[in-house]
Steps between C-alpha positions, in 0.01 A plus 500: 500500500344838575600635843319745726790637704439844651875576493778394265678175572818700555335700779402179678848358452650821640287452814622140524863611469455757778331237714779248446771758571330584829473130587875463459561814708269388781596134523192347336539208261152544359152642549155341483213737424142406584322835531308625197660846496852353497410246234355776281799727558780248448345260245214693336266205555150627562188311604177569686567181699742684726183568699446128558627337819486154345777520240855607584731656241880503520786674324842360588791736430850364561780749570645398164312353205147506364182505711222241500129574524267242660127530425183285497442309177213718374728805532765380254367705207473816707846453649658450159338810357531747789843403635853533362610189694570210265509214750139447608401187694141395562332287763163330500342173397523520122751379243814709483496599866829453681315419824154483651624692806634859477719458808668189360557678170652796686727260688617344175580839344685616813707179502567530126637852552718388790314713753376224732797544738535875445377833640187607315300821540122498539232760577533530877549873554275798563308578182535142378298185556505144377256401227454155645317347794669415830446133419677541164786689663545224756488239225774690315714508815452125541602430141798740516629462859856614419396819316551807717208741454601865535325834464508636143453867599865579424457402135137583415452859611830639367387387154134601525542838677653688205273501196615483139381756243249244369361441849472874561303537177249239619473677835446828318213345301348356816510844662345661192205257509473551877474877451220449247324277754520777760354755260207268428448439871487873571231539234297222665516654850186692588243534775308170499763288321621170643860392541429217259395743226829686543694172490331391177574833330863480608545138385339566163738788428803293599397224263430746220859622533653154476549407865351244739325639810655338807391672820260785567440576865233770523365630829239774530351635818551502876428131555761400240804723559666262748475212250827567323501214248142386432329406178256751359159466659164510324290599800688818586353812341715813472353808663594867520799540728644155434861447405561227243841337562632292210810278498512341157730320261506324167754280323656534156688183394521405870641838607306697761384852562394592855341838578290651779281808473210655688196677351229691688124490442416862571725741689740320735496539876762766594714245686479261204618773263786589738613137528483452124722805444734380774548159344576670168777692677631178648497331160711780353742493794551126457566538129777752563707208634434282193843529337747230391764436763273593792403231750142386436415560866566874453170523309320360803697725736412809294131410510502440876687826561244702304207323672653584837560864402134529397388362837342180371743234631214322682318452168786311333433126467739345247818516294539745212486250214642207311639393167291389201552242227345162421356525851322799644716485815868435437831577667632746596255598770495876563522480877744582782666156503579484125872476413481528118640797308295669228615413149404621156223273369331430833123550482329606822155569639524798737196496731520697826169509684314673782198336660219669689208264442251754630541696174680266257820320407769715336765356274645625173686218330709549187720270293843625401814370330842601630703674227865606474433829679180444697167349406224507239129470572338200332158596636335822387166485687400833655625560853266797555196493726217382274141580596211329321 
């Protein structure tokens, strides 16, 4: 049977071994994954139905032994061909289904693995969420009353935070396509252009370079600057003096790029130019702390220190960044409360910002990978002031 795995089976098994070792260390007897990103990461199984709220998916990983994947009946072919997991159970109303009810099938698998009276991790922590309805979760609790449900944060993020060489290569390709999208967007920006026209140019370039456009927030003009995460708008026309703020990202084999840049239509307002140059200084200051062995929060502290020195503390609205991977926002968070230590192989989005909505929104966001001695840029998009 031809398979469509995006990593080798050994890489997936290595993730499973790390996961199981962490379960043993943290007192978990197993883990049940329901969220699409975790299912993709730990099993490889990929489907567009993760967007559906009507069909739950489960991967049951015991602390020792092989995992089991539970999917709807029409997903059997896809699960077999995109996942390394051998034990795949299906539910539905057709011949060959182990059950007509996904919750009852989950119960049976949990009992079979001896986890029904054990401590099992699920997606309860910050940055996680359950891929099932409240009604389904309650039904699971009713069917498995003696199973202790614990937070899986202690086993998920330590595996996912540090990227393998193969993951970094996918992230590098995503960033390359993202850079090409930015170049195309810059070419489309002109007096009289709409945000939508810029979005289309960006998306087309991303696709042409092998990636899938995922998000493209584009805001142009005074009435739009305070809308920090909108969809591109067709009715807004760019005019001389406008700043075009773009926060954009594409995916390559499920791995994200995430970049922010600003472009000016005509010469920028003097305060806008000053704030843009200031945020570039802050970006560089933050990156000076991006070294293995440093606490992650030092990146945020360095950014805040520089912002304060420049006299713009009142324009600071958010943390300095986040990690990237199979989700655009992953742990660690680059903020003052983060306890993680930077390690070689972590991939981060560094995005300090300054916000004066009377002249624009100023953020320079880059994607980097932590190396043995410091960091490497994955994004190459120009950080200079660009005037169209």
